[in-house]
C-alpha positions, 0 to 999 in steps of 0.5 A: 908771613912770606905770602902776605909780604908776597901779596903785598909787593904783588899788588903794589907792582900791580898799581905801579904798572897800570898807574905810571903810564896813565900819570906819565901821560900828558896833553897839550892844552890850550888856554880858551878864557881871555885870562886866566888865573893859575893857582897854586892848588884847586882852590879859590883861595889858593895864592895866584902864581900867575895869570895865563892869557889866551892861546897860551899853552899848556901841559896837562893830564886831561884838557876838562874837568873841575882843578886840572894842574897844569904846568908851562910848555917851558915847565917853570910854572906849576898850579892849577885851573879850572878845566872849562877854560880849557881846550885841546889843542889844534893839530894839523889835520890833512884836509878830506878829499871834496866828495863829487856832486852831481849837477843834476840836483843843486844842494839848496840847504845851507849847512850851519856850522855849529859851533865846539864845546869850546867856542860855546864856553869861550863865549858863555865866558866873554858874556860873563865877564861882560855881565861882571862889568856891567854890573861892577860899573852900574855898582859905582853909578849907585855909589855916585848917585848917592853921594850926590843925593845926599850932599843934595839933602846937606844943601837944602 
């Protein structure tokens, strides 16, 4: 019996030793979407606790994935957001020293900037929001056209 209890205690201690530091680490993340709903639980049906605006800083265990549990910088708001709308908060990085280019062969190929995943996700989100807005406008116009047609039929 004592061996069994000892093995359970040792297993629990091992789990605690590895899990607690991983859970304690938090990362500063930034909201990249124009607006993001902070929900009480990880579900679209969950109650909305707050609406977070773009560039709002939050802390989380990670800045990507499905539903991510976050809290505001002041700790007053806690909830879940979609990980697709989070990016690691920018940090100050020292500039790399400029490399010397010889005058003999100037480079004629211009370097194009490759957008980061965060920029691409933000562009996709903005395009989706634009499409949703256009779809809503189109639905409203179709409803109004149906009303006009029905009133014209009644007059005849």
